[in-house]
TINUPA-925493 format. One record per residue: residue in three letters; x, y, z of N, C-alpha, C in turn. Coordinates in steps of 0.1 Angstrom, whole numbers, plus 5000, padded with zeros to 4 digits. Layout:
REM TINUPA-925493
AlaXYZXYZXYZ...
REM end
This chain:
REM TINUPA-925493
Met114715408164114815518174114315468187Thr115015508197114615468211113515568216Arg112715518225111715608231112115628246Leu111815748250112215788264111015798273Tyr111115738285110015748295110715788308Trp110115868316110615898329109615968337Arg110015978350109116048359110016148368Leu109616278368110416378375110016368390Pro111016398398110716418413109916548414Val109316558426108416678428109116808426Phe110316828431110916958430111316988416Met111616888408111916918394110716938385Arg109616858389108416868382107717008382Arg107817068394107217198395107917298386Ser109317298386110017398378109817368363Ala109717238360109517208346108117248341Thr107117248350105817288346105817438342Val106517518350106617658347107217678333Val108317608330108917628317108017588306Leu107217478308106417428297105017488296Thr104617568305103317628304103117708292Gln104017788288103917868276103817778263Gln104517678263104417588252103017518251Gly102517498263101117438264100117538258Arg100317668261099417768255099517778240Asp100817778236101017788221100417668213His100317558220099717438212098317408217Lys097617498223096317458229095317418219Asp095517458206094517418196094717278191Asn095917218194096317088189096416978199Cys096717018212096916918222096616968236Thr096516878245096316928259097716958265Leu097717028276098917058283099616928287Lys098916828291099516708295100316638283Asn099616638271100316578260101516658256Cys101416798256102616878253103716858263Phe103316838276104416818286105116688283His104316588279104916458276105816468264Ser105316528253106116528241107416618242Thr107316718251108416808253109516728260Ile109116648270110116558277110816468268Val110016408259110616318249111616388241Ala111316508236112216588228113516628235Arg113416658248114516708255115216588262Arg115816508255116416388260117616418270Trp118216528268119316558277118916568291Leu117616588294117216598308117416458315Leu117316358307117516218313118916208320Leu119916268313121216258319121216338332Val120616448333120516528345119816448356Phe118716378352118016298362118916178367Tyr119616118358120516008363121516068373Leu122016188370123016238380122316268393Leu121116328393120416358405119916238413Ser119416138406118816028413119715908416Met120615878407121415758409122915778409Gly123315898405124715928404125315868392Cys126615908389127315848379128815838383Gly129415738378130815718382131015658395Asp132215628399132515548411132215638424Asp132515768423132315848435130815858439Ala129915878429128515878432128015748437Arg128615638431128115498434128515468449Asp129515528454129915508468128815558477Lys128115658473127115728481125715658479Arg125415608467124215548464124415408461Lys123615318467123815178466122815128455Val123315108443122415078431122914938426Phe121914848425122214718419122114728404Arg123114678397123114688382123114548376Tyr122214528367122214408359121814438345Asn122114348336121814358321120714268317Glu119814318309118814228303119014228288Tyr119714128283120214118269119114098259Thr117914048264116814018255115914148254Gly116214248262115314368263114114338272Ile113314448274112114438282110914498274Ala109914418272108814458264107814548271Ser107614528284106614598291106814598306Leu106414708313106414708327105014688333Asp104114658324102714618328102714478332Pro102314438345102414298349101414208342Ala100414268336099414188328100114118316Phe101414168313102114118302103514058306Ala103514018319104713958325104813808321Lys105113778309105013638304106313568304Asn107413638306108713578305109613638316Gln110813588317111713628328112013778327Ser112313818315112713958313111714058318Thr110414028317109414118322109014088336Met109113958340108813928354109713988364Trp111013998361112014048370111714198374Pro111514288364111114428369109814428375Ala108814348371107514348377107614318392His108514228395108614178409109214298418Gln109914388412110414498419109414608421Leu108514628411107514738411106214708418Tyr105814578419104514548423104514438434Asn103414418440103114308450101914228446Thr101914108450100714018448100113988462Leu098913928462098213888474099113798483Val099713698476100513608483101813588475Glu102913538481104113518474104713378478Ile105813338471106413218474107713238482Asn107913168493109113178501110213088495Asp111413088502112513008497112312858497Ser111312818505111012678506109812638497Leu109512738488108412718478107012698485Asn106912758497105612758503104912898501Ile103612898502102913028501102913098514Arg103213228513103213318524102513448521Pro102113518532101313648530102213748523Ser101513838516102213958510101214078512Leu100414108502099414218504098314158513Ala098114038513097113968522097813928535Lys097213968546097813918559097513778562Arg096313738558095813598560094613568551Trp094213448550093113408542092313288548Glu091113278544090213168548089613098536Ile089512968537088912888526087612828531Ser086612848523085212798527085212638527Glu084212588534084212448536084112368523Asp083412428512083312368500084512388491Lys085512458496086812488489086712568477Arg085612648476085312728464085412878466Thr085512918478085513058481086713088490Tyr087613178485088813228493088613368497Thr088713398510088513528515089913578521Phe090313688515091713748519091513868527Tyr092213878538092213998547093514078544Leu093314198539094414268533095114358544Arg096414388542097114488550096414618548Asn096614698559096014838559097114948558Asp098314898555099414998555100214998542Val099514968531100214958518099715078510Phe100715148504100415268496101015248482Phe100315298472100915308459102015408458His102915388449104015478447103515628445Asp104215718450103915858448104015888432Asp103015948427102915968413101916078410Pro102216158399101216268395099816228392Val099616098390098216048388097316068400Phe097916078412097216098424097216248429Pro096216288436096116428442097416458449Asn098016568446099216618452100416518450Ala100216438440101316338436101616248447Arg100716228457101016138468100216008467Gly100915898467100315768465099315738475Arg098115688471097015658481097215518486Lys096315488496096315358502095715258492Met096315138492095715028484094514968491Val093514938484092314878490091814758481Ala090914678486090414558480089914578466Ala089314698463088814728450090014728440Asp091214758444092314758435092714618431Val092514518440092714378437091714338427Val090414368429089414338420089714388406Phe090114518405090414578392091614508386Ser092614478393093914428388093614278382Leu092914198390092714058385091714058374Ser090714148374089814158363090414198350Arg091514278351092214318338092714198331Ile093214098339093913978333092913908324Ile091713898327090713818319089913908310Asp090114038310089414128301090014118287Pro089114068278089614048264090214178257Arg089714298262090214418256091714438260Val092114388271093514398276094414298268Ala093814188265094514078257095814038265Ser095714018278096813968285097213828282Pro098513798280098813658277098613568289Gly098313628301098113558313096613518315Gly095813558305094313528307094013388310Trp094913288306094613148307094613108322Ile095213188331095413138345094113118352Phe093113188348091813178355090713108346Asn091113068334090212998325089612868331Gly088312858332087612748337087812718352Lys088412818359088612808373087812898382Val087613028378086913118386085413128381Asp084613168391083113188388083013298377Ser082313268366082213358355081313478358Leu080413468368079513578372080113668383Gln080713608392081213688403082513628408Ala083613648400084913588403085613658415Phe085613798414086313878423085413988430Thr085513998443084614088450085414158461Ala085114288463085614358474084514368484Leu084614298496083614308506083614438513Asn084814488515085114628520086514658517Asp087114768522088414808518089514708521Thr089314628531090414538535090014388534Val088914358527088514218525088214188511Phe088914098505088814058491088413918490Gln087513878481087013748480087113698465Leu087513568464087613508451086813378451Arg086013358440085113238440085513158428Leu085613018431086012928421084712848416Val084812798404083812718398083712578406Arg084912528409085112398416086412408424Pro086512318433087812318441089012308432Tyr090012398434091212398426092412438436Gln093112338441094112358451095212448447Pro095712448435096812538431096512678429Ile095312728433094912868430095812968438Leu096312928450097113018457098513038450Gly099012938444100212948436100013038424Ile098813028418098513118406098513258411Leu097913288422097813428427099213488431Ser100213398431101513458434102313498421Met101713468410102313498397102313648395Gln103313698387103413848384102213898377Tyr101513808369100313848363099313908373Cys099313858385098313898395098814008404Ser099814088399100214208407099114308407Val099114388418098114488420098614618415Val097814678406098214808399097214918403Ala097615038401096815158404095915188392Arg094615178395093515208385093815348378Glu094115448386094315578381095415588370Ala096415518372097515508362097115438349Val096415328351096015248340095015328331Glu094015398338093015468331093615588324Gln094615658330095215778324096115738312Phe096915638313097915608303097415508293Gly096415428296095915328287097115228283Val097315198270098315108266099715158270Asp099815288272101115338276101415318291Phe100515248298100815208312102115118312Arg102415048301103614968300104815048303Ser104815178301106015258304105715368315His104615358322104315448333103815368345Pro104515268349104015178360103815248373Val102715208380102515258393102015138402Gly102815088411102514978419102715008434Thr102914898442103114908456104514858460Gly105314808450106514728453107614808460Pro108714728463109814788470110614898463Phe110514898449111114998441110115068432Gln110315188428109415258419110115308407Phe109315328397109915368384110515508384Val111615528377112315658376112415688361Ala113115608353113315648339113615528331Trp113215528318113415418309113615478295Glu114815458290115215478276115315348269Glu114415308261114315178256115615148248Gly116215038250117414998243118615048250Gln118515138260119615198267119715168282Gly118615208289118715178303117315198310Leu117215138322115915148330116415168344Val115815258351116215288365114915288374Phe115115218386114115228396114815288409Lys114015348417114615388430113815328442Lys114415328453113815278465112515338468Asn111515258472110215318476110315348491Pro110315478495110515508509109315478518Arg108215438512107015408520106715258519Tyr107615178515107315028513107014968527Phe106014878527105414838539106214728547Glu107114658540107814548547109014598555Thr109314528566110414558574111214418577Asp112414428581113114308585112814278600Ser113514178606113214128619113614238630Ala114414328626114914438635114014558634Gly113014558625112214668623112714768612Asn113814738605114314828595113514808582Arg113114928576112314918564113014868552Leu112414778545113014728532112614818521Pro113414818510114614748508115814828513Tyr116914758514118114818519118814908509Ile118814868496119614948486118715068481Asp119415158474118815278470118115268456Gly118515168448117915158435118415048427Val117815038415118214928405118414998391Lys119414958385119715008371119914888362Ile119114888351119114778341119614828328Ser120614768322121114798309120614698299Phe120814728286120314638276121314608265Lys122514568269123514518260123014388254Asp122914378241122314258235123314148232Ser124614158237125614058235125913998249Arg125913858250126213798262127713808265Ala128513828254130013848256130213978262Thr129514088258129614218263129214218278Glu128114148281127614138294128614078304Phe129313968299130313908308131513998310Leu131914068299133014158300132714268310Leu131514328310131114428319131114378334Leu130714258336130814198349132314188354Arg133114138345134514128348135114268351Gln134714368345135214508347134614578359Gly133614508365132914568376131814668373His131414668361130314758357128914698358Leu128814568361127614498365127814428378Asp126814408385126814338398126514198397Phe125914158386125214028385125013988371Ile125113858367124613808355123913678358Asn122913648350122113528351122413438340Glu122813318343123213218333124613258328Leu125313158322126613188317126613138302Asp127113228293127113188279128013068277Pro127612968269128412848267129912878263Ser130112988256131513018252132413048264Phe131813088275132613118287132613018298Lys131812918297131612828308132912748311Asp133712708301134912638304136012728310Glu135912858307136912948312136612978327Val135312968331135013008345134712888354Leu134212778348133712668356134512538354Thr134712458364135212328363134112238357Lys134512108353133512018348132511978359Lys132911998372132011968383131112078386Gly131212188378130312298380130712398392Thr131912398395132412488406133312598399Leu133512708406134312818402135712778401Lys136412808390137812778389138612868398Lys139812818403140512888413140913028409Glu141213048396141613188392140513288394Trp139213238395138113338397137613348411Glu138213268420137813278434138213408440Gly137313478447137613608452137313728443Lys137213688430136813788420135313788417Leu134813668417133313658414132813558424Val131513558426130813458435129813388426Leu129913248427129013168419127813128428Lys126613138423125413098430124612998422Thr124312888427123512788420122312738429Gln121312698422120112658429119212568420Pro118712458425117712388416116712478411Tyr116412468398115512558390114312478385Leu113212528387111912458383111812478368Asn112712408361112612398346113112268342Ile112412208333112912078327113112098312Glu114212048307114512038293114211898288Tyr113511888276113111758272113011758257Leu112811638251112411618237110911578237Gly110111638229108711598228108511508216Ile107511418217107211328207105611338204Leu105311368192103811378189103211238189Val102111218197101611088198100111088195Asp099611188188098211188183098011088172Ser097310978174097210878164096410918152Leu095611028153094811078142095611168133Asn096811208137097711298129098411218119Pro098411248106099111178096100611168099Leu101211268105102611258109102911138118Val102011108127102210998136101910868130Ala100810868121100410738115101610678106Gln102410768101103510718092104910708100Ser104910738113106110748120106310628130Pro107610578131107810468141107710518155Leu107710648157107510708170106110688176Arg105210638167103810608172103910488182Met105010408181105110288189105810328203Lys105210288214105710318227107110258229Lys107310138224108610078226109810148219Val109510218208110510298201110810418209Arg109710478214109910598223110710568235Gln110410448241111210408253112610378249Ala112810318237114210288233115010418232Ile114410528227115110658227115510698241Asn114610678250114810728264116010648270Tyr116110518267117210438272118510448264Gly118410508252119510498243120610608244Phe120610698253121710798254122010818269Asp123210868271123710888285123511028289Arg122511048297122211188302123311238311Arg123911148319124911198329126211248321Lys126611178311127711218303127411358296Met126211368291125811488284125811608293Ile125411598306125411708315126811738320Leu127611638321129011658326129811738315Tyr129711698303130511758292129911878285Leu128611878284128011998277127412098286Arg127212068299126712158309127612188321Asn128812128321129712138332129012108345Ser128212008345127411948357126412048362Leu126012148355125012248359123612198355Gly123112108363121812048360121911898365Thr120711848367120611708372120011618361Pro120711508357120111418346118711378350Ala117811398340116411368343116111218342Glu116411148353116211008353115010968361Ser114111068365112911038372111711078362Gly110811148367109611188358109811318352Phe108611378348108611508341108611618351Val108111598363108111698374109611708379Pro110111828379111611848381111911848396Lys113211828398113811838412113611978417Gly113311988429113112118435111712138440Leu110712068434109312078439109111988451Pro108212018460108011938472107511798468Ser106811778457106311648454107311568446Phe108511618443109511538435110011428444Asn110011308439110511188446111011088436Asp112411088434112910998424113010848428Ser112610818440112510678444111110628441Leu110110708440108810668437108410678422Val109010778416108810798401110010758394Arg110010648387111210588381111110618366Gly112210688361112210718347113210638340Tyr114010698331114910628322116410658325Tyr117210568323118710588324119410518312Tyr120710538311121410488300121510338300Asp120910268291121010118290120810078275Pro121910088268121810058253121309918250Val121609818259121209678257119609678258Lys119109748268117609748269117009818257Ala117709928253117110008242117109918229Met118209848227118209758215117109648216Gly116909598228115909498230114509548227Leu114209668231112909738228112809758213Leu113809798206113709808191113409678185Lys114009568190113809438184112309398186Glu111809428198110409388201109509478193Ala109909598189109109678180109109638166Gly110009548162110109498148111309558141Tyr112209618148113409678142114709628148Pro115009498146116209448153117509518147Asn118309568157119509638154119209768145Gly117909808145117509928138117209898123Arg117209768119116909738105115509778102Gly115309848091113909878087113410008093Leu114210068102113710188109114110308101Pro113010388097113310498088114010608096Leu114510708088115210828094114210908102Ile114610948114113811028122114311178123Arg113511268121113911408121113711468135Leu114711538140114611598153114811748151Leu113811828154113911978153114312048166Thr115212138165115712208177116012348173Ile116412428183116912558180118412558183Ser119112668178120612668177121312638190Ile120812698201121512688214121412548220Tyr120612468214120512328219120912228209Ala121612278198122012188187123112088192Asp124012128201125012038206124411918214Phe123311948221122711838229122011748219Ala121311798209120611718199121611628192Asn122711688188123711608181124311498189Phe124511528202125111428212124111308212Ile122811338214121811238215121711158202Ala121811228190121711158177122911058176Lys124111108180125211018178125110898187Gln124610908199124510788207123410698203Leu122310758197121210668192121710588180Glu122610648172123110578161123810448164Ala124410448176125110328181124110208184Ile122810238186121810128188121010108175Gly121410178164120710148152119610248148Met119510358155118510458152119210578145Lys118710618133119310728126118410848128Val119010948134118311078137119011188130Gln118211268123118711388116118311508123Val119311588128119011708136118811818126Glu117711898128117512008120117312138129Val118112238127118012358135117112458128Val116112508136115212608130115112728140Gln114512838136114212948144113312918155Lys113512978167112612958178111112978175Ser110913088168109513118165108813018156Leu109612968147109112858138108812728145Leu109812698154109612568162108312578171Phe108112698177106912718185105712708177Glu105712768165104512758156104212618152Met105312538149105112408144104612308155Thr105212328167104712248178103312278182Ala103012408182101612448186100612398176Ser100912378164100012338153100212188150Ser100912118158101211968157101711938143Arg102712008138103311988125104711928126Val105111888137106411828139106311708148Ala107011598145106811468152107811458164Phe109011518163110011508173110711638175Phe110711698186111111828188111711858202Arg112611958203113111998216112112088223Gly112012078236111112158244111612188258Gly111012278264111412308278110112368285Trp110112338298108912388306109412448319Ile109212578321109512648333108212668341Ala108312648354107212658363106612808363Asp105312818362104712948364104412968379Tyr104212858386104012858400104512718405Pro104912718418105612598423104612478427Asp104012428417103112308420103212218408Ala103312088411103511988400102311988390Glu101212038394100112048385100512128372Asn101312228374101812308363102512228352Tyr103212128357104012038348103111928342Leu102311868350101511758346100311808337Ser100011938337099011988328099511968313Val100711948311101311928298100811798292Phe100311708300099811578295098311568296Tyr097611668301096211648303095511658290Ser094711568286094111558273093211668269Lys092611728280091611838277092311968274Asn093711968276094412098273094912098258Pro094812208252095312218238096812228238Ala097412258226098812288225099012438222Pro099712508231100212468244099112448254Pro099412378265100612318269100912178264Asn099812108259099911968255100411958241Tyr101711988239102311988226102411848220Thr102511738228102611608223101211548219Arg100211618224098811568222098511438228Tyr099211418240099111298248097711278253Lys097111158253095811138258095810998264Asn095510998277095410868285094310888296Pro093210818295092110838305092610808319Ala093510718320094010678334094810798340Phe095610868331096310978336095311098340Asp094311118331093411228333092611208346Ala092311088349091511058362092311088374Val093611048374094511078386094811228387Phe095011288375095311428375094111518381Glu092911478376091811558381091511538396Ala091811418401091711388415092711468423Ala093911488417095011558424094711698426Ile094211768416094011918417092811948426Lys092011848430090911868440091311838454Glu092411768455092811718469093511828477Thr093011848489093511958497094611918507Asn094711778509095811728518097011718509Asp098111788514099311798506099911658503Ser100011578513100611448512099911358502Leu098611358503097811288494097911338480Arg097911468478098011538465099311498459Tyr100411508466101711468461101811328456Arg101111238464101111098459100411078446Leu099311158444098511148432099411208420Tyr100111318423100911378413102011278409Gln102611208418103611108415103010988407Lys101810948410101210838402100910888388Ala100411008386100111058373101411078365Asp102511128372103811138365104311008360Gln104210908368104710768364103910718352Ile102610738352101810698341102310758328Ala102510888328102910958316104310918312Ile105210908321106610868318106710728312Asn105810628317105810498311105410498297Asp104510588293104010598279105010668270Ala105910748276107010808269106610898258Pro105710998260105511098250106611208250Val107511198260108611298261109911218265Val111011278262112311228266112911338275Pro112711318288113311418298114811418296Leu115411538296116911548294117511588308Trp117211698313117811738326116811838334Tyr117011828347116311918356117312038358Asp116912158356117812268354118312318368Lys119312408367119812478378119912628375Val119612708385119912858383121512868384Ile122112938375123512968375123713118375Gln124213178385124413318386125813358391Leu126313468386127613518390127413658396Leu128013688407127813818414129213878418Gln129214008420130414068425130514038440Pro131714028446131813978460131214078470Asn131014208466130414298476128914298476Ile128314208469126814198470126514098481Lys125914138491125714048503124214028505Gly123913908510122513868513121713818501Tyr122313808490121513758478121513608478Gln120313558475120113408473119213388461Pro119613298452118713258441117613168447Asn116613148439115413068443115012978431Ala114212878434113812778424113012828413Leu112312948415111613008404112513108396Asn113713118400114613218393114013358392Leu113413398403112813528404113813618411Leu114213728405115213818410114713888423Glu115313858435114813908447115914008453Leu115514128454116414238458116114308471Arg115014268477114514348489115514338500Arg116214228502117114218514118614218510Ile119014248499120414248496121014378501Arg122314378503123114498507124314498497Ile124814618495125914648487127014708495Glu128114638497129214688506130114768497Asp130814868504131814948497133014858493Arg133614888482134714808478136014858483
REM end
C-alpha cells in the first residue's frame, strides 16, 4: 500500500478545516483534531488529484502555462529529511528543498549560500559564519499564520546537532566524528552569527558543510512531526513540498520568497515546480523520455547505449535534435579492491598478499579497450591514481598509475614465483550483476598472462556486508565523492579508518604521515602536492585496481535551457528554463 503525504495551500486548508471539524469532535476521545485531519487526508486520496490539477496542471495545455521539470527516480526516495540524504536519490530532492551554509560552484570551489562570509581563527580551529538576514523558511502550518519565519543561527545549531544526535541515528553522523569540539561544537553568537569549533585544524571542513546532511531545517517541523519529518519537509530552498504519494509521484512548487536572484535581479528559480515519478524500470524511463513525458534522465541503461550513442560517446545522428546529451567528469572512481590485512586468514593463504601479484593484475588488462567497448567511451581509463579526474588536485603527470602492459605483468608474476602463472591458484572476484561484463573482460585478459580468475556475481547487499567485515579477498568497488576534496578518496587508505571506508584494510605508516599532514595544510597548492604524494604511495602498493574515472551522462529534452551537469552529479534546477515546444 502506498502512503499519501501532502500540504494544502492556505485557501484550500481553511475550507478543509471546516469540513473536518465535525469529524474531529466525533473522535475527540480517541485522537486530536490534528491527527484526525491527517488521517482523513490519507483516506481521501482523490483530493490529491484535485491538488495536482490546481498546483501543477495536467496534460499538455496545463503544462504550457506551468513550467514543471519532470524526472524519474527509479530507485525510489526513502526520505526527504536531509539527515538521511545518504545517496543520490535522497540528495537530489534535498538540494531542492534546503540550503547549506556554503555550497560548491561549477569549478568545485566553496561559495557562500546561507552564510554571506566566514572567518577562520589563527589556530584554524574556529570558523565564524556571518549569515544572510533575508532567508525565510517555507510557508507552512507549523508556523503562526502558516507564514514561514526568518532563519537564524540557532537553526544552524539545531540542524547540525541533529546529525550527531544518536537518537536521530543519521547515517551522516560520521562527518563530524573526531573533528568537532565535543563540548561546544556549534554555537549561535546571535541571530546572524554562527560558530563552529574543531578539535584540531581540518581543512576539508568547508566541503563537509556543503553536504546535504548539513542542510538547515525548521525546528518547529522536526518537533511536530518527529520521524514523520521525512514526509513533511520544511526548509529554505528554491522549491517547497507539495505532495508525495510514495511509489507514484512527488511534487514541489517554486518557493516565492526564495532569497537568491540572478545578475539582473530576477528571483530564482525560474520554473514553477518539479515533479518526480517512480517508475522502477529503466526501460520505461527511457520510453517516457522518448515520448516527451520526462524532461531528463540520468545515466543510460546499458541495453540502450548502443542505440543512442556512438562508440566515441557522442549522440548518434538519428537522435540529434530529438534529445540533448550532457556529459561531465564525475567525481566517482570504479575499482577492484584487494584485501591486504596480513593478519586475516584470507590474505595469509592468498597470492594477492604479494604486491607484485597485485601490480601484475593492474598491468594485465586493457582499460582503454574496456571503456571503448563496454562504456562507449563514457569514462576515462584510470591510469593515474585513486583520486579521480575532475578534482583540482588531480594530476596524471605527477601521479603515475598502471596501463596495459602484458609483458611487464608476466615479468612481475615471474618475480613473485609464478612464471607464466604456473602454481598460481584460482582467484575469486566478487561483483554485482551490472558490473559482471567488466569483471569477465578483466578475467579473460588476465587469463592470457597466466592468471585464472573466477567471477562470482552476488547481491549488492551481500557484497557490502562481506567487504565491510573483511570476508572477501578480491571485490568490485566504487567511491563517489561526498565533497570535492581528495581527502575524501584518500581516507579509503588511512589505517585508522575502519571498513568502510578502508575496505582493503590497507596500512602504511608512510601514507598515514603524508595524509595527516595534508588535511592540516591550509595552503591549497601545498595540500594538493601532499595529496598527490599520498596517492602515489597507495597506488604503488596496489591495494586497489583502478578501472575508470566516471562521467555524468544525462539526456534532456531540447526545450530545457540553462541546465549544466556538475562533477558531484547534483541536480541543479535553480537557473533552468523550460521553453514552449
